[in-house]
PLY file of the C-alpha trace (Angstrom):
ply
format ascii 1.0
element vertex 247
property float x
property float y
property float z
element edge 246
property int vertex1
property int vertex2
end_header
0.24 0.19 0.16
0.93 3.29 -0.86
1.02 6.19 1.09
-2.35 7.75 -1.15
-3.83 4.40 -1.50
-7.29 5.37 -1.68
-8.62 2.05 -2.83
-11.95 0.98 -1.83
-12.37 4.93 -0.63
-15.26 7.18 -1.13
-14.71 10.47 -1.34
-16.88 13.43 -1.92
-15.39 17.41 -3.45
-17.32 20.16 -2.97
-16.90 22.43 -5.21
-15.25 20.18 -7.30
-16.42 20.64 -10.73
-14.21 23.34 -12.15
-10.52 24.49 -11.29
-8.63 23.14 -8.20
-11.50 20.94 -6.79
-11.93 19.24 -10.31
-7.83 18.21 -9.76
-8.49 17.20 -6.31
-11.77 14.95 -7.93
-9.63 14.08 -10.81
-6.63 13.13 -8.31
-8.97 11.47 -6.19
-10.25 9.17 -8.76
-7.25 7.68 -9.91
-5.68 7.15 -6.47
-8.66 4.23 -6.43
-11.44 6.44 -5.10
-14.79 6.40 -5.65
-15.64 10.41 -6.23
-18.92 12.55 -5.81
-18.45 16.19 -6.58
-21.16 18.79 -6.30
-21.12 22.36 -7.16
-23.47 25.16 -7.98
-23.02 23.96 -11.50
-21.31 21.41 -13.04
-18.92 22.43 -16.54
-20.27 20.13 -19.23
-18.62 16.77 -20.10
-17.99 15.79 -15.63
-20.15 12.60 -16.05
-17.19 11.80 -18.44
-14.54 11.83 -15.87
-13.95 8.44 -14.85
-14.49 7.35 -11.32
-15.88 10.55 -11.00
-20.35 11.09 -10.19
-21.58 15.00 -10.49
-23.53 16.48 -8.46
-26.17 20.07 -8.95
-26.19 21.72 -5.48
-25.18 24.94 -2.95
-23.75 23.69 -0.18
-25.20 26.97 1.61
-28.54 24.83 1.32
-28.34 22.36 4.93
-30.94 20.21 3.63
-29.58 19.31 0.83
-26.62 18.58 2.05
-28.04 15.99 4.51
-30.05 15.01 1.42
-26.44 14.16 -0.35
-24.85 12.01 1.84
-27.63 10.27 2.70
-27.43 9.23 -1.57
-23.81 8.80 -1.03
-24.09 6.56 1.77
-27.25 4.73 0.28
-25.74 4.47 -2.71
-21.72 3.68 -2.53
-21.61 2.10 0.61
-20.17 4.49 2.59
-18.18 7.70 2.69
-14.88 7.82 3.86
-13.17 11.31 3.23
-14.62 14.73 2.78
-12.51 17.13 0.70
-14.41 21.15 1.94
-13.14 22.87 -1.53
-16.34 24.95 -2.22
-15.56 28.45 -1.62
-13.81 32.23 -2.47
-15.31 35.74 -2.10
-17.57 35.40 -4.34
-19.73 37.47 -1.97
-17.61 40.60 -3.08
-18.21 40.28 -6.75
-20.61 43.40 -7.11
-19.05 46.92 -6.46
-22.82 48.18 -4.97
-22.72 45.29 -2.24
-23.38 46.93 0.70
-20.12 45.69 2.13
-21.17 44.13 5.50
-23.54 41.72 3.96
-20.79 40.95 1.76
-19.19 40.30 4.26
-21.15 37.72 5.86
-21.97 36.47 2.04
-17.90 35.06 1.93
-18.27 33.83 5.55
-21.49 31.68 5.06
-19.75 30.28 1.88
-16.25 29.60 3.45
-17.24 28.79 7.04
-20.61 28.38 7.87
-21.77 26.04 5.04
-17.99 23.84 5.46
-19.13 23.26 8.84
-22.27 21.91 7.53
-21.14 19.38 5.42
-18.45 18.65 8.12
-21.92 17.87 10.54
-23.70 16.59 8.41
-20.70 13.91 7.18
-19.39 13.58 11.07
-21.99 10.77 11.51
-21.39 8.52 8.89
-17.70 8.37 8.37
-15.90 5.59 9.70
-12.66 5.44 12.59
-10.28 6.59 9.98
-12.51 8.58 7.79
-11.19 12.26 6.81
-12.25 15.56 6.67
-9.76 18.05 4.90
-10.38 21.59 5.06
-9.50 24.54 2.78
-7.65 27.57 3.89
-5.95 30.23 2.58
-1.96 31.64 2.31
-3.14 34.82 2.72
-4.90 34.31 5.87
-1.14 34.21 6.98
0.19 36.71 4.81
-1.71 39.87 3.20
-0.17 41.35 0.58
-2.54 40.64 -2.71
-5.73 42.92 -2.94
-8.02 40.01 -1.07
-10.90 41.74 0.53
-11.21 41.74 4.84
-14.15 39.35 4.18
-12.11 36.04 2.55
-8.90 36.50 5.28
-11.13 36.34 7.30
-13.50 33.37 6.47
-9.64 31.55 5.91
-8.86 32.11 9.48
-12.01 31.03 10.58
-11.46 28.06 8.58
-8.22 27.61 10.44
-10.28 27.35 13.93
-13.23 25.48 12.77
-10.03 22.51 11.51
-8.48 22.49 15.09
-12.15 22.75 17.30
-13.38 19.79 14.91
-9.82 17.43 15.54
-10.70 18.36 19.06
-14.19 17.09 18.74
-14.23 14.47 16.60
-10.87 12.50 17.59
-12.50 10.13 19.96
-14.59 8.87 16.77
-10.88 8.15 14.56
-12.09 11.04 12.65
-8.65 13.16 11.11
-9.51 16.66 10.64
-6.96 18.46 8.63
-6.66 21.40 5.98
-4.90 22.77 3.56
-3.89 26.63 3.06
-3.26 26.88 -0.89
-0.57 29.68 -2.49
-1.71 31.13 -5.05
-1.69 28.51 -7.44
-3.04 30.41 -10.97
-5.37 26.87 -12.86
-7.92 27.45 -16.06
-10.83 28.43 -13.95
-8.40 31.37 -12.79
-7.31 32.48 -16.40
-11.73 32.50 -17.69
-12.56 34.77 -14.53
-9.56 36.76 -14.21
-7.30 36.64 -17.60
-6.12 40.47 -17.44
-4.00 39.52 -13.66
-3.22 36.65 -13.93
0.51 37.13 -15.07
1.21 39.86 -12.95
0.35 37.91 -9.56
2.08 34.77 -10.56
5.31 37.24 -11.17
4.28 39.02 -8.03
4.46 35.40 -6.01
7.03 34.14 -7.30
9.18 37.12 -6.81
8.19 36.68 -2.43
8.13 32.75 -2.69
11.59 30.78 -1.82
10.59 28.37 -3.92
10.79 30.27 -7.91
7.79 28.76 -9.99
4.59 29.01 -9.84
2.48 26.83 -7.76
-0.25 24.17 -9.98
-3.16 22.33 -9.52
-1.15 19.08 -8.68
1.24 20.44 -5.94
-1.88 21.55 -3.85
-4.32 18.13 -4.80
-0.69 16.26 -3.92
-1.55 17.81 -0.37
-4.72 16.68 -0.73
-3.96 13.31 -1.74
-1.47 12.37 1.33
-3.93 14.35 3.80
-6.78 11.88 2.46
-4.08 8.41 3.12
-2.57 6.22 4.94
0.08 7.79 5.38
-1.57 10.80 6.99
-3.01 8.46 9.42
-1.97 10.14 12.53
-2.01 13.37 11.90
-5.08 15.86 12.45
-5.61 19.29 13.66
-3.09 20.46 11.11
-2.79 23.11 8.28
-0.60 22.29 6.04
0.66 25.80 3.52
0.94 24.51 0.25
3.18 28.23 -1.10
6.49 27.65 -2.21
7.44 29.80 1.26
5.61 32.25 0.66
3.89 32.65 3.94
7.49 33.16 5.93
9.32 35.41 3.92
0 1
1 2
2 3
3 4
4 5
5 6
6 7
7 8
8 9
9 10
10 11
11 12
12 13
13 14
14 15
15 16
16 17
17 18
18 19
19 20
20 21
21 22
22 23
23 24
24 25
25 26
26 27
27 28
28 29
29 30
30 31
31 32
32 33
33 34
34 35
35 36
36 37
37 38
38 39
39 40
40 41
41 42
42 43
43 44
44 45
45 46
46 47
47 48
48 49
49 50
50 51
51 52
52 53
53 54
54 55
55 56
56 57
57 58
58 59
59 60
60 61
61 62
62 63
63 64
64 65
65 66
66 67
67 68
68 69
69 70
70 71
71 72
72 73
73 74
74 75
75 76
76 77
77 78
78 79
79 80
80 81
81 82
82 83
83 84
84 85
85 86
86 87
87 88
88 89
89 90
90 91
91 92
92 93
93 94
94 95
95 96
96 97
97 98
98 99
99 100
100 101
101 102
102 103
103 104
104 105
105 106
106 107
107 108
108 109
109 110
110 111
111 112
112 113
113 114
114 115
115 116
116 117
117 118
118 119
119 120
120 121
121 122
122 123
123 124
124 125
125 126
126 127
127 128
128 129
129 130
130 131
131 132
132 133
133 134
134 135
135 136
136 137
137 138
138 139
139 140
140 141
141 142
142 143
143 144
144 145
145 146
146 147
147 148
148 149
149 150
150 151
151 152
152 153
153 154
154 155
155 156
156 157
157 158
158 159
159 160
160 161
161 162
162 163
163 164
164 165
165 166
166 167
167 168
168 169
169 170
170 171
171 172
172 173
173 174
174 175
175 176
176 177
177 178
178 179
179 180
180 181
181 182
182 183
183 184
184 185
185 186
186 187
187 188
188 189
189 190
190 191
191 192
192 193
193 194
194 195
195 196
196 197
197 198
198 199
199 200
200 201
201 202
202 203
203 204
204 205
205 206
206 207
207 208
208 209
209 210
210 211
211 212
212 213
213 214
214 215
215 216
216 217
217 218
218 219
219 220
220 221
221 222
222 223
223 224
224 225
225 226
226 227
227 228
228 229
229 230
230 231
231 232
232 233
233 234
234 235
235 236
236 237
237 238
238 239
239 240
240 241
241 242
242 243
243 244
244 245
245 246
C-alpha cells in the first residue's frame, strides 16, 4: 500500500467541477477512490470523468447537504473522505453591494457551509475517516489585494479545523486543512485573465521556490491528507505555497 492508496474509499469533493476542486477529484479517482463532486453548476463533460459522479448542489442549503450525504451512503455504501473545497470571495464581486452583506456572504460560504458539510458527514464517517478543509495562504500573509472578508473567513477555517479535530478525535476522524498559495489554473484564467500573469509574477518573486504553484501541488497535499500516510495527523494546516508565507 502506498501513502496515497485510496482503493475502495468513497470521497466527496465540494466545489469539484472546476479549478482546484476538479483536479482534486481527478487525483482522488486516479488513486482508487469513488468520488462524488458537488457544485452550483456543473461543467459540461463532468459525467465523463472516470470514477467521478457529479451532483449539482448549493452547499449553503443545509437540508440539501444532509440529503446528499444520505444519498452517497445509500448508493456508494458509505463515505470515507470529505474534501471541503467550495469557497472563495464571490460575495464581494458586486461593487454596489453593502460591504457588511458581502462580508456575511463570504463567511457563510467559506465557514458556515463548510461546517454544515462536516456536521452532516461526521456521523457516517468511519474510524479512520478524513475531513479536509481549505484555508488559504492569504490568511497568514496579506500582500495581495484580498478582501477582509476572505482573510477573516479563511482564518475561521483554521479555527474550525482545530475545533473539529478536537471534537471528532475520539471517533477516529482526522481533520486537517490545506492552505494553498497563489495557484494559477484554467478557471482563474477565465475569471480574471487580465490579472493572472501579474499576480503569478508577484507570487514567484516573493516565494522561496521560484516557480508558479500548480493544481497538482495542492492536490498532492490533499491526497496525502486523505491517504494512509496521514493517519496520525489531525488539527494541522498544510501551507502549500512555495515558501510565500514565511518570507
